[in-house]
C-alpha positions in Angstrom: -14.7 -67.5 -42.4 -12.2 -66.9 -45.2 -10.5 -64.4 -43.5 -10.7 -65.8 -39.7 -9.3 -68.8 -41.7 -6.2 -66.7 -43.5 -5.2 -64.8 -40.5 -5.2 -67.8 -38.2 -2.5 -69.7 -40.7 -0.8 -66.0 -40.8 -0.4 -66.3 -37.2 0.6 -69.8 -36.8 3.1 -69.7 -39.4 4.6 -66.4 -37.7 4.7 -68.8 -34.2 6.2 -71.7 -35.8 9.0 -69.4 -37.5 9.7 -67.3 -34.2 10.1 -71.6 -32.9 12.4 -72.6 -35.3 14.5 -69.6 -34.9 14.8 -69.8 -31.1 15.8 -73.4 -31.1 18.4 -72.9 -33.8 20.1 -70.0 -31.8 20.2 -72.0 -28.9 18.1 -69.8 -26.4 14.9 -70.2 -25.0 12.0 -69.2 -27.2 10.2 -66.1 -26.5 6.2 -66.6 -25.8 4.6 -66.6 -29.5 2.1 -63.5 -28.6 4.5 -61.7 -26.3 4.2 -57.6 -27.1 7.1 -55.7 -28.5 8.3 -52.9 -26.2 6.5 -49.7 -27.0 8.6 -47.0 -28.9 9.6 -44.0 -26.9 7.4 -41.1 -26.4 7.8 -38.6 -29.0 8.0 -35.0 -27.7 5.1 -33.4 -29.2 4.2 -29.2 -30.1 0.9 -27.9 -30.8 1.5 -27.0 -34.5 -1.8 -25.3 -34.7 -3.4 -27.5 -37.3 -7.0 -28.9 -36.8 -10.0 -30.1 -38.7 -11.7 -27.3 -40.4 -14.8 -28.4 -38.8 -13.5 -27.3 -35.3 -12.7 -23.8 -36.2 -16.4 -23.0 -37.0 -17.2 -20.2 -34.5 -20.7 -21.8 -33.5 -19.2 -25.0 -32.4 -20.6 -26.1 -28.8 -18.0 -28.4 -27.2 -18.9 -31.3 -24.9 -19.7 -30.0 -21.4 -16.7 -30.4 -18.9 -16.6 -32.9 -16.5 -17.9 -31.9 -12.6 -14.2 -31.4 -11.1 -12.8 -28.6 -9.6 -9.6 -26.9 -11.4 -6.3 -26.2 -9.7 -6.9 -22.4 -10.7 -9.0 -20.6 -8.3 -10.2 -18.5 -10.9 -10.8 -21.3 -13.8 -14.5 -21.7 -15.3 -13.8 -25.5 -15.1 -11.4 -28.4 -15.3 -12.0 -30.0 -18.8 -9.2 -32.7 -19.2 -7.9 -33.3 -22.6 -7.9 -36.4 -24.1 -5.5 -38.7 -21.7 -3.8 -39.9 -25.2 -2.8 -36.2 -25.7 -0.4 -35.5 -22.6 1.5 -38.0 -20.5 0.5 -38.5 -16.8 3.0 -37.5 -14.0 5.4 -36.1 -16.8 6.6 -33.2 -15.1 10.2 -33.6 -14.1 10.9 -29.9 -13.0 8.7 -26.2 -13.3 11.2 -23.8 -15.2 8.9 -21.6 -17.5 5.5 -20.5 -18.1 4.8 -20.3 -21.9 2.7 -17.6 -23.8 1.2 -19.7 -26.7 -1.7 -18.0 -29.3 -4.0 -20.8 -30.4 -4.0 -19.2 -34.2 -7.9 -20.4 -33.9 -10.9 -20.3 -31.5 -11.4 -21.1 -27.8 -14.1 -23.7 -28.1 -12.3 -25.1 -31.6 -9.3 -25.7 -29.4 -10.9 -27.2 -26.4 -12.8 -29.7 -28.5 -9.2 -30.4 -30.5 -7.6 -31.1 -27.2 -10.3 -33.7 -26.1 -10.1 -34.9 -30.0 -7.8 -38.6 -29.7 -6.8 -37.8 -33.0 -5.1 -34.4 -31.9 -1.8 -35.6 -30.1 -1.4 -32.2 -28.7 -2.5 -30.4 -25.3 -1.9 -27.3 -23.5 -2.0 -26.8 -19.2 -4.8 -23.6 -20.0 -6.6 -22.0 -22.5 -8.2 -18.6 -22.3 -11.0 -16.8 -24.3 -10.4 -13.2 -25.3 -13.5 -11.3 -25.1 -13.4 -11.7 -21.2 -10.5 -13.9 -20.2 -12.5 -17.0 -19.3 -9.8 -19.7 -18.1 -10.5 -23.3 -18.5 -7.9 -25.7 -17.3 -7.4 -29.3 -19.5 -4.1 -30.9 -17.9 -2.8 -30.9 -14.4 0.1 -29.0 -13.5 2.1 -32.4 -12.9 1.1 -34.1 -16.3 3.3 -33.0 -19.0 1.2 -31.3 -22.0 2.1 -31.8 -25.3 2.9 -28.2 -26.2 6.7 -27.2 -26.5 8.4 -30.3 -28.0 11.4 -31.0 -26.3 10.8 -28.5 -23.2 7.4 -29.9 -22.4 8.7 -31.8 -19.4 9.7 -28.3 -17.6 6.9 -25.9 -18.8 3.4 -24.7 -17.9 1.5 -23.4 -21.1 -1.3 -21.1 -21.8 -3.4 -21.1 -25.0 -4.8 -17.6 -25.7 -7.4 -17.2 -28.3 -7.0 -15.4 -31.6 -4.3 -14.9 -33.9 -0.6 -13.7 -34.0 -1.2 -11.5 -37.3 -4.3 -9.5 -35.5 -3.0 -8.7 -32.1 -5.3 -5.8 -32.1 -8.7 -7.3 -32.1 -7.2 -10.9 -30.0 -4.8 -9.3 -27.3 -7.5 -7.7 -25.3 -7.0 -5.9 -22.0 -9.5 -8.8 -20.3 -6.8 -11.1 -21.9 -3.9 -9.4 -20.5 -5.1 -9.0 -16.7 -6.5 -12.6 -16.9 -3.3 -14.2 -18.2 -0.9 -12.0 -15.8 -3.0 -13.4 -12.8 -2.7 -16.7 -13.9 1.4 -16.6 -14.5 1.3 -15.2 -11.2 -0.3 -17.8 -9.5 1.8 -20.7 -11.4 5.1 -18.8 -10.6 4.0 -18.6 -7.1 2.6 -22.1 -6.7 5.7 -23.8 -8.2 8.3 -21.0 -7.1 9.4 -20.2 -10.8 11.0 -16.6 -10.9 9.1 -13.8 -12.3 11.1 -12.6 -14.9 11.3 -12.7 -18.6 13.9 -15.8 -18.6 11.3 -17.8 -17.3 7.8 -16.5 -18.6 8.5 -16.7 -22.4 6.7 -17.0 -25.7 6.1 -20.4 -27.6 8.9 -18.9 -30.2 11.6 -18.3 -27.4 12.0 -21.8 -26.4 14.8 -23.9 -28.5 14.0 -26.2 -31.1 10.5 -24.7 -31.9 8.9 -23.4 -35.6 6.6 -21.5 -34.0 6.2 -17.4 -33.9 3.6 -17.0 -31.7 2.7 -14.8 -29.5 4.7 -12.6 -32.4 5.5 -9.1 -32.0 1.9 -7.6 -31.2 1.9 -9.2 -27.6 3.1 -6.3 -25.4 5.4 -7.8 -23.1 6.3 -4.6 -21.1 2.6 -4.2 -20.2 2.1 -7.8 -19.8 5.4 -8.2 -17.4 4.0 -5.1 -15.5 0.6 -6.5 -14.8 2.2 -9.9 -13.4 4.3 -8.0 -11.0 1.3 -6.1 -10.0 -0.7 -8.9 -8.7 -1.0 -9.3 -5.2 -0.7 -12.8 -4.2 -3.5 -15.1 -2.9 -5.1 -14.2 0.7 -2.6 -11.1 1.2 -3.7 -7.1 1.7 -0.9 -4.7 0.8 -1.6 -1.5 2.4 -0.1 1.9 1.5 -0.7 4.8 4.4 0.0 8.4 3.6 0.1 11.5 5.5 -3.2 13.6 4.0 -0.8 16.9 4.7 1.8 15.2 2.2 -0.4 14.0 -0.6 1.2 14.1 -4.0 -0.4 16.6 -6.7 1.0 16.4 -10.2 0.2 18.7 -13.1 -0.7 17.6 -16.6 1.8 19.4 -18.6 0.0 18.4 -22.3 -3.8 17.4 -22.9 -4.0 14.1 -21.9 -6.4 11.6 -20.3 -7.1 9.7 -17.1 -7.8 6.0 -18.4 -9.3 2.9 -17.6 -6.5 0.5 -18.6 -2.9 0.6 -19.4 -2.9 0.1 -23.0 -2.9 3.0 -25.5 -5.4 5.2 -25.9 -5.6 4.6 -29.7 -7.5 1.2 -28.4 -9.9 2.8 -26.0 -13.3 4.0 -26.3 -14.6 7.3 -25.2 -16.3 5.7 -22.0 -13.0 4.5 -20.8 -11.3 7.6 -21.1 -11.3 11.0 -19.0 -10.0 14.1 -20.8 -7.9 16.9 -18.8 -6.3 19.8 -20.1 -3.1 20.9 -19.8 -2.2 22.4 -16.3 -4.9 20.0 -14.8 -4.1 19.2 -11.4 -4.7 16.0 -9.9 -3.8 14.5 -6.1 -3.2 11.0 -5.4 -2.7 8.6 -2.5 -0.5 5.9 -4.3 1.3 5.4 -7.9 2.1 1.8 -9.2 5.4 0.8 -10.6 5.4 1.0 -14.3 2.9 -1.1 -16.2 4.0 -0.7 -19.7 4.1 2.9 -20.6 1.7 3.8 -18.0 1.2 4.0 -14.0 -1.6 3.4 -12.1 -3.1 6.0 -9.6 -4.9 5.1 -6.5 -7.3 8.3 -5.6 -9.9 9.7 -3.1 -12.9 8.7 -4.4 -15.5 12.0 -5.4 -12.7 14.3 -6.0 -10.3 15.8 -8.6 -11.2 16.7 -12.5 -12.7 13.2 -13.3 -15.2 12.9 -10.3 -17.7 10.8 -11.1 -16.4 9.6 -14.6 -16.9 6.0 -14.5 -14.7 5.4 -11.5 -11.7 7.3 -13.1 -11.6 9.5 -9.8 -10.4 6.7 -7.9 -8.1 4.4 -10.0 -6.9 5.2 -13.0 -3.9 5.0 -15.7 -1.9 8.0 -16.6 1.3 8.5 -19.2 3.9 9.9 -17.1 5.2 11.5 -19.9 2.4 13.8 -19.8 2.8 15.3 -15.9 5.0 16.7 -13.5 7.2 14.3 -11.7 5.6 11.7 -9.4 6.3 11.9 -5.7 8.6 9.0 -3.9 6.7 7.2 -1.7 8.7 7.9 1.4 7.8 11.8 0.8 4.0 10.9 1.5 4.3 8.1 4.1 3.1 8.0 7.4 6.0 7.0 9.1 5.2 6.1 12.7 1.8 5.0 11.8 0.5 0.8 12.2 -2.3 -1.0 11.0 -4.3 -4.0 12.1 -6.1 -6.6 10.6 -9.6 -7.4 12.2 -8.6 -6.4 15.3 -5.1 -8.3 15.8 -1.8 -6.5 16.7 -0.5 -3.1 14.9 2.1 -3.7 12.1 4.2 -1.0 11.9 4.5 0.7 8.1 7.6 0.9 6.3 9.8 4.0 5.2 7.6 4.2 2.2 4.1 3.6 4.5 4.0 0.4 3.2 2.9 -2.7 5.2 1.6 -6.6 4.2 -1.1 -8.1 6.3 -1.0 -11.5 7.4 -2.7 -13.6 5.0 -6.5 -14.3 5.4 -9.3 -16.0 3.7 -11.6 -14.5 1.3 -14.3 -12.2 2.6 -14.9 -8.6 4.0 -11.7 -7.5 6.6 -11.3 -4.5 8.6 -8.2 -2.2 8.9 -7.6 -0.1 11.6 -5.0 2.4 11.7 -3.5 4.3 14.3 -0.7 6.8 15.5 -0.8 8.0 19.1 0.1 11.5 19.3 1.0 11.6 15.4 -2.2 10.8 13.4 -5.8 10.6 14.0 -7.2 6.8 14.2 -8.7 5.7 10.8 -10.7 2.6 9.5 -11.1 1.0 6.3 -13.1 -2.1 5.2 -11.7 -4.3 2.8 -13.5 -7.1 0.5 -10.9 -9.7 -0.2 -11.6 -12.1 -3.2 -10.5 -15.6 -3.2 -7.6 -14.8 -5.7 -6.2 -12.2 -6.1 -5.4 -10.2 -3.0 -5.6 -6.5 -2.5 -3.9 -3.1 -2.5 -5.3 -0.6 -0.9 -4.2 3.1 0.1 -5.3 4.9 3.4 -4.7 8.6 3.9 -4.7 9.6 7.8 -5.0 13.0 9.4 -1.9 14.6 11.4 -3.0 15.5 15.1 -3.5 19.1 15.4 -1.1 20.9 17.3 -2.2 24.0 19.2 0.0 27.0 18.4 1.9 28.6 21.4 0.4 31.8 22.8 1.8 35.0 21.2 4.1 36.9 23.5 2.3 39.9 25.7 2.7 43.2 24.0 2.5 45.3 27.1 5.9 43.4 28.1 5.3 42.2 31.8 2.2 43.9 32.7 0.8 40.7 34.0 3.9 40.6 36.5 3.0 44.2 37.7 -0.1 42.5 39.2 2.5 41.9 41.8 1.0 45.4 42.9 -1.8 43.6 44.9 1.3 42.3 46.9 1.3 45.9 47.8 -2.1 45.5 49.7 0.0 44.2 52.6 0.2 48.1 53.4 -3.3 47.6 54.6 -1.5 46.5 57.9 1.0 49.5 58.0 -0.8 52.3 57.3 -4.6 51.4 56.6 -6.5 51.1 53.4 -5.3 54.0 51.7 -1.9 52.7 52.1 -2.9 49.5 50.8 -4.2 51.2 47.8 -1.1 53.2 46.8 0.8 50.3 47.4 -1.2 48.7 44.8 -0.9 51.5 42.4 3.1 51.7 42.7 3.1 48.1 42.3 0.9 48.1 39.4 2.6 50.9 37.9 6.1 49.0 38.2 4.8 46.3 36.5 3.8 48.2 33.7 6.8 49.5 33.0 8.0 45.9 32.2 10.7 46.3 35.1 11.5 43.7 37.5 9.2 43.0 40.2 10.2 44.7 43.1 7.6 42.2 45.3 10.2 39.6 44.6 12.3 38.6 47.7 16.2 39.0 46.8 18.1 36.1 48.2 21.7 36.3 50.0 24.0 34.0 51.0 22.7 30.2 51.3 19.1 31.5 52.6 16.0 33.1 50.5 13.8 35.4 52.4 10.3 34.8 51.9 7.9 37.6 51.6 5.3 38.0 54.5 1.5 37.5 54.2 0.7 38.6 57.6 2.3 41.9 57.8 4.4 40.9 60.6 7.6 41.9 59.1 10.8 40.5 57.0 10.9 37.1 56.5 13.4 34.9 58.1 16.7 32.9 56.4 16.4 29.5 55.9 18.0 27.5 58.8 22.0 27.2 58.2 22.0 29.8 56.1 23.1 33.5 56.1 20.6 36.2 57.3 19.8 38.5 54.6 18.5 41.7 54.4 15.0 42.4 55.5 12.4 42.0 52.7 9.8 44.3 52.4 5.9 42.8 51.7 4.7 45.9 50.2 5.8 48.2 47.1 9.5 49.3 47.1 10.4 52.7 48.0 13.2 55.1 47.5 16.5 55.0 49.2 16.3 56.8 52.3 12.9 56.2 53.7 14.3 54.0 55.9 13.0 50.4 54.7 16.1 48.8 56.3 16.4 50.8 60.0 14.9 48.9 62.5 12.2 51.6 62.4 11.8 51.7 59.2 8.2 51.1 57.0 6.5 48.0 57.6 8.6 46.6 60.2 5.9 47.3 63.0 2.6 46.6 63.1 1.8 49.7 64.9 1.0 53.5 63.5 2.2 56.0 65.1 5.5 58.2 64.4 7.1 58.0 61.2 4.8 55.3 60.1 2.0 57.5 60.0 3.6 60.4 58.2 5.0 58.1 55.6 1.4 56.8 55.2 0.1 60.1 54.2 3.1 60.8 52.0 2.3 57.9 49.9 -1.8 58.4 49.6 -0.6 61.8 48.2 1.8 60.4 45.8 -0.7 57.7 44.7 -3.6 60.5 44.2 -1.2 62.4 41.9 -0.1 59.6 39.6 -4.0 59.4 39.1 -4.2 62.6 38.2 -1.4 62.3 35.7 -3.2 59.1 34.3 
């Protein structure tokens, strides 16, 4: 009771004093129990301090709420205490901030849920496997970078600044790069070092994280290499133009883009100087490395932990990589799930329309240029997929080689000489064929072809009735024989010349006999 009476007396005295003050000033008195206006909110930053009991590696934070994270790859949305952030406090999205917890993943999660913390961050990440938990919605202002809280989205990474080799794992870099690219895409933040920054790089900060051990070149290469959600980026290359590079020193094909001294033996495939490697697609630089996509089952690392299909190289240990345009299957088109074909660009690249997660069919065509090809692609919820497809150029039949006999086929016109059968019987026809074939084998002009004169053309006859007729309206040309050519003076252009009559008497019979003898003589010489 004494305590209650004393408290009542104090409140009564305060109320009476306020009433007297109001009356003496001539103004309306305020209600004696009215609350004073709240103090302006302090812009807070994560000072990395937390109770020692929260830094036990055995601590189990309370289970997360059954709520979906905004980020599709987050393990959960486990909200920080509402007293540790400002609802709807983001005024614009200007930065993604890389933090180091200076502590453990579980301890940090518990601290952000503690009302005494007065700090928070949007996302936290585990080192060993890159697991992500969202703790503050993107629209809310987490307290992590003081005066820049209202314009920044923060990612806390497990570990310590002074031990980067242990805590900044490949899994951390890859997972963080995907999260950062998702945030920049969602909130239209430029993907560059002016907008993706460390805690230490913002104004009015007293921190050094993530420290000099954070590999910014590799990290930014990974961020820029991420394919956005729902997208398939295809590179179509001509198999006859695949790039082959040669190792100039003893080196490795490796599983990650990290320095080789951070990798274990199963993550490396050693290759000797002089070894050749053929690839389909090379990434832009990712730190000091380039990622190669290759045809599985081939090359010096076939069967070595998938390093025959995808691996990183140190480009300083190889001859120069090829320009994408030198390998591109220009003229090819790619269709997605039976849709319209989209043409590749000059580098052989094409971005296909966004689709949902699942298996998708890619069909490559290039009529007259490339053989058809097909590829099945499994698309995750996030990120998208980059795929390289090699196509075979259409085989072109080589031209027929030239005839070494120099026109023997034309000599076959000797058979036309068989028209002599109508003028001198079978013997004359045989001789006419012999003579015509002989002329053809020499490569000389075929005498069976009809000469032309003026505007008309005489057609060789096939019925043994005589010379062809000039076309109507043209000058009549000299008569044309349907048999083999004869030497001048044999009267082939006279009115009674050879092959101008169908009768077999007179000079025609004599001429036939001469031709038989001539043919027999040629046979003996052969």
